[in-house]
C-alpha positions in Angstrom: 0.0 0.0 0.0 1.1 3.6 -0.4 3.0 5.1 2.5 1.0 7.1 5.0 1.7 10.3 6.8 1.8 8.8 10.3 1.7 12.2 12.0 -1.9 12.7 10.7 -4.3 13.5 13.6 -1.7 12.4 16.2 -1.4 14.0 19.6 0.7 17.2 19.6 2.5 19.2 22.3 3.7 22.7 21.9 5.2 25.5 24.0 2.5 27.9 22.9 0.0 29.0 20.2 -0.7 32.5 19.2 -4.5 32.4 19.5 -7.6 30.1 19.1 -7.6 28.5 15.7 -3.8 28.2 15.6 -3.4 25.3 18.0 -0.6 22.7 17.4 -3.2 20.1 16.3 -3.7 22.2 13.2 -0.2 21.2 12.0 -1.2 17.5 11.8 -4.8 17.8 10.5 -4.0 17.2 6.8 -5.4 20.6 5.8 -3.1 23.0 4.1 -5.6 25.8 4.8 -4.9 25.7 8.6 -1.7 26.1 10.6 0.0 26.1 13.9 1.5 29.4 15.0 3.5 30.0 18.2 3.8 33.1 20.2 6.4 35.7 19.2 9.4 34.6 21.2 12.3 32.1 21.1 12.6 29.2 21.7 9.4 27.4 20.7 8.7 23.8 19.9 6.0 21.4 18.6 6.1 17.7 19.3 4.2 14.9 17.5 3.5 11.7 19.5 3.4 8.6 17.2 2.0 6.4 20.1 4.9 3.9 19.9 8.5 3.8 18.7 8.7 3.8 14.9 11.4 3.7 12.3 11.2 7.2 10.8 12.4 7.8 7.2 11.7 11.5 6.8 10.0 14.6 8.2 8.4 17.2 6.0 7.9 20.8 7.2 5.5 23.1 5.4 6.4 26.6 6.6 4.1 29.6 6.5 5.7 33.0 6.0 6.7 33.0 9.7 9.5 30.3 9.6 12.5 29.3 11.5 16.0 30.7 10.8 17.5 28.1 13.1 15.9 24.9 14.3 16.5 21.3 15.1 14.6 18.1 14.4 14.9 15.8 17.4 13.4 12.4 18.3 12.9 10.7 21.7 11.3 7.7 23.3 10.5 9.3 26.7 10.3 13.1 26.2 13.4 13.5 28.3 16.3 12.2 26.3 16.5 13.7 22.8 18.5 12.8 19.8 19.2 15.6 17.3 18.9 14.2 13.7 19.0 17.5 11.9 20.1 21.1 12.7 19.5 24.0 10.3 21.2 27.3 11.0 20.1 29.1 7.8 16.5 28.1 7.2 14.7 29.6 4.2 11.1 28.4 4.9 8.9 26.9 2.2 8.7 23.1 2.0 11.5 21.2 3.6 12.1 17.4 3.4 14.4 16.2 6.2 15.9 12.7 6.1 15.8 11.1 9.5 16.5 7.3 9.3 16.2 6.8 13.0 13.8 5.3 15.5 11.6 7.2 18.0 8.2 7.8 19.4 8.2 11.6 19.7 9.3 13.9 16.9 10.1 17.5 17.7 10.7 20.7 15.7 12.7 22.8 18.1 12.7 26.4 17.0 15.8 28.3 18.2 15.7 31.5 16.2 12.8 33.0 14.3 13.3 34.4 10.8 10.7 37.2 11.3 9.2 39.3 14.1 6.4 36.8 14.3 6.4 33.3 15.8 6.9 29.9 14.2 4.2 28.8 11.9 3.7 25.4 10.1 0.9 24.5 7.8 1.7 20.8 8.2 4.3 18.6 9.8 4.4 15.2 8.1 6.2 12.1 9.1 6.9 9.1 6.9 8.1 5.6 7.7 8.5 4.3 4.1 9.4 5.5 0.7 7.6 2.8 -1.4 4.6 3.9 -3.4 2.0 2.6 -5.7 0.3 -0.7 -6.4 2.7 -2.9 -8.3 6.1 -1.8 -9.4 7.2 1.9 -9.1 10.2 3.8 -10.4 11.2 7.4 -10.1 13.9 9.6 -11.7 14.6 12.5 -9.4 18.2 13.0 -10.3 17.7 14.6 -13.7 16.4 18.1 -14.4 13.2 18.7 -12.6 10.1 18.9 -14.8 8.7 22.4 -15.5 5.1 21.5 -14.7 2.8 18.8 -13.4 1.8 16.3 -16.1 -0.2 13.1 -16.0 0.6 11.2 -19.2 -1.8 8.8 -20.9 -1.3 5.3 -19.7 0.2 2.7 -22.0 -0.9 0.4 -23.4 -4.5 1.7 -23.6 -6.7 -0.4 -23.9 -4.9 -2.9 -21.7 -5.1 -6.3 -20.2 -4.3 -6.9 -17.4 -1.7 -4.2 -16.6 -0.8 -0.7 -17.7 1.9 1.8 -17.1 1.3 5.3 -15.7 3.8 8.1 -16.0 3.6 11.6 -14.3 5.8 14.5 -13.6 6.2 16.6 -10.4 8.0 20.0 -10.7 8.1 21.0 -7.0 8.0 19.1 -3.6 4.5 18.6 -2.4 1.6 16.3 -1.8 0.5 14.1 -4.8 -2.5 11.9 -5.0 -3.3 9.6 -8.0 -6.5 7.5 -7.8 -8.6 5.3 -10.1 -12.4 5.5 -10.2 -14.9 3.4 -12.1 -17.5 4.7 -14.5 -20.0 5.2 -11.6 -17.5 7.4 -9.8 -16.6 4.8 -7.1 -13.0 4.8 -5.9 -11.2 1.6 -7.1 -7.6 2.2 -6.0 -5.2 4.8 -4.7 -1.9 4.5 -6.4 -0.1 7.4 -4.8 -0.9 9.5 -1.7 2.1 11.2 -0.3 4.6 14.1 -0.5 7.0 13.6 -3.5 10.1 15.3 -4.6 10.5 16.8 -8.1 11.0 14.2 -10.8 9.4 11.9 -13.4 7.6 8.9 -11.9 6.5 5.7 -13.5 4.2 3.1 -11.9 2.2 0.0 -13.0 -1.4 -0.7 -12.3 -2.2 -4.3 -12.4 -6.0 -4.0 -12.8 -6.8 -4.6 -9.1 -8.7 -2.7 -6.5 -7.5 -1.7 -3.0 -8.3 -5.1 -1.7 -6.1 -6.8 -4.3 -9.1 -8.2 -6.3 -9.1 -8.1 -10.1 -11.6 -5.6 -11.4 -14.0 -6.1 -14.3 -13.5 -5.0 -17.9 -14.7 -1.4 -18.5 -13.9 2.3 -18.5 -11.9 3.7 -15.7 -10.8 7.2 -14.8 -7.2 8.0 -13.7 -7.1 11.3 -11.7 -4.1 13.2 -10.4 -4.3 15.9 -7.8 -1.3 18.0 -6.7 -1.3 21.5 -5.2 -3.8 23.4 -7.5 -3.3 20.9 -10.4 -5.9 18.2 -11.5 -5.8 16.1 -14.6 -8.0 13.2 -15.7 -7.2 10.3 -18.1 -9.5 7.6 -19.4 -8.4 4.0 -19.3 -10.1 1.0 -20.9 -9.6 -2.5 -19.4 -10.4 -5.3 -21.8 -10.1 -8.8 -20.2 
């Protein structure tokens, strides 16, 4: 299955929040229209509780205009002993992917120095345990030049039986969702649902639903959502 943002709706702890509506839980609600914002002082932190010790692959920070100039990402099993896995002394805000590759229950963004007169503000803080994506095989080329725009290419072959290849391009880091719906608008499978780095991606759909069952012949819709981008492709399965 696609990797999940394990921070989603988890318990959060923070030193402060600016006012009602900007609580720390807003940074893990999966909604990029909300945010956590601290009071206007240093230092400040936000902690996500994963409920148990997990092997963490990466942390993604989605900064609002009030970002950290200097901060640390730290992990802990007991909220007392912290391991620093990342220290940025020249933060520039925006979207930041931070490789972690360490185990812990609690993940903390510890803000040391603000970049603005305001506090620290995050739209989302996401945590991932795995980098595998898609249903079936999946490949990505993120080392070449980044694409200039989002593109969902037509699958090939089309018509197909029983498998088809899907290619798409991601120009900037951010959340990407690719799903398949049947002709009645019912969700059949989710191929991708995670933050991805810039690159050209290729995956294979094997004509199966989310439960792993082979689906019937017919018309299917392949839909990609990313940032403000949406594109739809028609696929015809002929068994």
